[in-house]
C-alpha positions as CSV (number, residue, x, y, z in Angstrom):
1,X,0.0,0.0,0.0
2,X,1.3,3.5,-0.9
3,X,0.5,5.0,2.5
4,X,2.7,2.3,4.2
5,X,5.5,2.9,1.7
6,X,5.3,6.7,2.3
7,X,5.3,6.2,6.1
8,X,8.4,4.1,5.9
9,X,10.2,6.3,3.4
10,X,9.5,9.5,5.4
11,X,10.3,8.2,8.8
12,X,13.5,10.1,9.1
13,X,12.2,13.4,7.8
14,X,9.1,13.0,10.0
15,X,11.3,12.5,13.1
16,X,13.5,15.5,12.2
17,X,10.6,17.8,11.6
18,X,8.8,16.6,14.7
19,X,12.0,17.3,16.8
20,X,12.1,20.9,15.5
21,X,8.4,21.4,16.4
22,X,8.8,19.9,19.9
23,X,11.9,22.1,20.5
24,X,9.9,25.1,19.4
25,X,7.0,24.2,21.7
26,X,9.4,23.8,24.7
27,X,10.4,27.4,24.1
28,X,6.8,28.7,24.4
29,X,6.2,30.8,27.4
30,X,3.1,32.8,26.4
31,X,0.5,33.4,23.7
32,X,2.9,35.5,21.6
33,X,5.4,32.6,21.5
34,X,2.6,30.3,20.5
35,X,1.6,32.7,17.7
36,X,5.1,32.3,16.4
37,X,4.7,28.6,16.2
38,X,1.4,28.9,14.5
39,X,2.9,31.3,11.9
40,X,5.4,28.6,10.9
41,X,2.5,26.1,10.4
42,X,0.4,28.7,8.6
43,X,3.1,29.8,6.2
44,X,3.9,26.3,5.2
45,X,0.5,24.7,5.1
46,X,-0.9,27.7,3.1
47,X,2.0,27.4,0.6
48,X,1.4,23.6,0.2
49,X,-2.4,24.0,-0.1
50,X,-1.9,26.5,-2.9
51,X,0.4,24.1,-4.7
52,X,-1.9,21.1,-4.4
53,X,-5.2,22.8,-4.9
54,X,-5.6,22.2,-8.7
55,X,-5.0,18.5,-8.3
56,X,-6.6,17.3,-5.1
57,X,-10.3,17.5,-5.3
58,X,-10.5,15.0,-8.2
59,X,-8.9,12.3,-6.1
60,X,-10.1,13.3,-2.7
61,X,-13.8,14.5,-3.0
62,X,-14.0,15.7,0.6
63,X,-10.9,17.9,0.3
64,X,-12.8,21.2,0.8
65,X,-14.3,19.9,4.1
66,X,-10.9,19.0,5.5
67,X,-9.0,21.0,8.0
68,X,-6.8,23.6,6.4
69,X,-4.7,26.7,7.0
70,X,-7.7,28.9,7.6
71,X,-8.0,27.2,11.0
72,X,-4.4,28.3,11.8
73,X,-5.2,31.8,10.8
74,X,-8.2,31.8,13.1
75,X,-6.1,30.5,16.0
76,X,-3.5,33.2,15.3
77,X,-6.2,35.9,15.4
78,X,-7.8,34.4,18.5
79,X,-4.5,34.8,20.3
80,X,-4.3,38.5,19.1
81,X,-1.8,37.9,16.3
82,X,-1.8,38.6,12.6
83,X,-0.3,37.2,9.5
84,X,2.5,39.7,9.3
85,X,6.2,38.6,9.4
86,X,5.6,35.0,8.3
87,X,8.7,32.8,7.8
88,X,9.7,31.8,4.4
89,X,7.8,28.7,3.2
90,X,8.5,26.9,0.0
91,X,6.1,24.2,-1.1
92,X,7.3,21.1,-2.9
93,X,6.9,21.0,-6.7
94,X,3.5,19.5,-7.5
95,X,2.4,18.9,-11.1
96,X,-0.3,16.3,-10.7
97,X,-2.6,14.5,-8.3
98,X,0.0,11.8,-7.4
99,X,2.4,14.4,-6.1
100,X,-0.5,16.4,-4.5
101,X,-1.5,13.4,-2.5
102,X,2.1,12.8,-1.5
103,X,2.3,16.3,-0.2
104,X,-1.1,16.1,1.5
105,X,0.0,12.9,3.3
106,X,2.2,15.2,5.4
107,X,-0.5,17.8,6.1
108,X,-3.2,15.3,6.8
109,X,-0.9,13.1,8.9
110,X,-0.3,16.1,11.2
111,X,-3.8,15.6,12.6
112,X,-2.6,12.6,14.4
113,X,0.0,14.5,16.4
114,X,-2.3,17.5,17.1
115,X,-3.7,16.2,20.4
116,X,-0.2,15.8,21.8
117,X,0.7,19.3,20.8
118,X,-2.4,20.6,22.5
119,X,-1.4,18.7,25.7
120,X,2.1,20.1,25.6
121,X,0.8,23.7,25.1
122,X,-1.8,23.3,27.9
123,X,1.0,22.3,30.3
124,X,2.7,25.5,29.4
125,X,-0.4,27.5,30.3
126,X,-1.7,28.1,26.8
127,X,-5.5,28.0,26.9
128,X,-6.8,29.1,23.5
129,X,-6.1,28.7,19.8
130,X,-6.4,25.0,19.3
131,X,-8.9,24.7,16.4
132,X,-6.2,23.6,14.0
133,X,-4.4,21.2,16.4
134,X,-7.7,19.6,17.4
135,X,-7.9,18.2,13.9
136,X,-11.2,16.5,13.3
137,X,-11.8,15.8,17.0
138,X,-13.3,12.4,17.6
139,X,-13.4,11.8,13.9
140,X,-9.6,12.3,13.3
141,X,-8.9,8.6,13.0
142,X,-11.8,8.1,10.5
143,X,-10.7,11.1,8.4
144,X,-7.1,9.8,8.3
145,X,-8.5,6.4,7.3
146,X,-10.5,7.9,4.4
147,X,-7.5,9.9,3.3
148,X,-5.2,6.9,3.2
149,X,-7.9,4.9,1.4
150,X,-8.0,7.5,-1.3
151,X,-4.2,7.6,-1.4
152,X,-3.9,3.9,-1.7
153,X,-6.6,3.8,-4.4
154,X,-4.6,6.1,-6.7
155,X,-4.0,4.6,-10.1
156,X,-0.5,4.5,-11.2
157,X,2.6,2.5,-11.8
158,X,5.8,2.1,-9.7
159,X,7.2,5.4,-11.1
160,X,4.0,7.2,-9.9
161,X,4.3,5.7,-6.5
162,X,7.9,6.8,-6.3
163,X,7.0,10.4,-7.3
164,X,4.4,10.4,-4.5
165,X,7.0,9.2,-2.0
166,X,9.6,11.7,-3.2
167,X,7.1,14.5,-2.8
168,X,6.2,13.4,0.7
169,X,9.9,13.3,1.6
170,X,10.4,16.8,0.1
171,X,7.3,18.1,1.9
172,X,8.7,17.0,5.3
173,X,12.1,18.5,4.5
174,X,10.7,21.9,3.4
175,X,8.4,22.0,6.5
176,X,11.4,21.6,8.7
177,X,13.2,24.4,6.8
178,X,10.4,26.8,7.9
179,X,11.3,26.3,11.5
180,X,15.0,26.9,10.7
181,X,14.1,30.1,8.9
182,X,11.8,31.2,11.8
183,X,14.7,30.8,14.3
184,X,16.9,32.8,12.0
185,X,14.3,35.6,11.9
186,X,14.2,36.0,15.7
């Protein structure tokens, strides 16, 4: 199954990006710091969403109902922030639905870690701005399952599957770069 192959191939990139997110969370002391974290997520997710938009709905019919960067924007605004001074975010190259779903694997997969991020933030005294990290609530597992089913149902040959995997790897790497750039901006 393609989802399993992507998971295996992106393990290292996933761990490296996760480490950067966790280190950033450990530095959060107030809502303004949390806004800084959210700006990293917003900048990147918004860039990737723009790159995949022309290709996704045809292979994932419920794409428009899925969690997206507008939730991050709402969280930023709830915390009194704005979208000024966003870090640099460069989306992977996406030229078709195969690559779009490879990139979306990373974005959709982040819903599974959201509850842990919320717990970490709450321990730091953050009380608001969790609409994005709450994912789909009790339906998160079901939504992930329907996404991976659509991913695994993609037609294609081995070369297409490799392109999806390569795009997912690149998506994790470029997401990690956003956190590096954000630290450099401080």
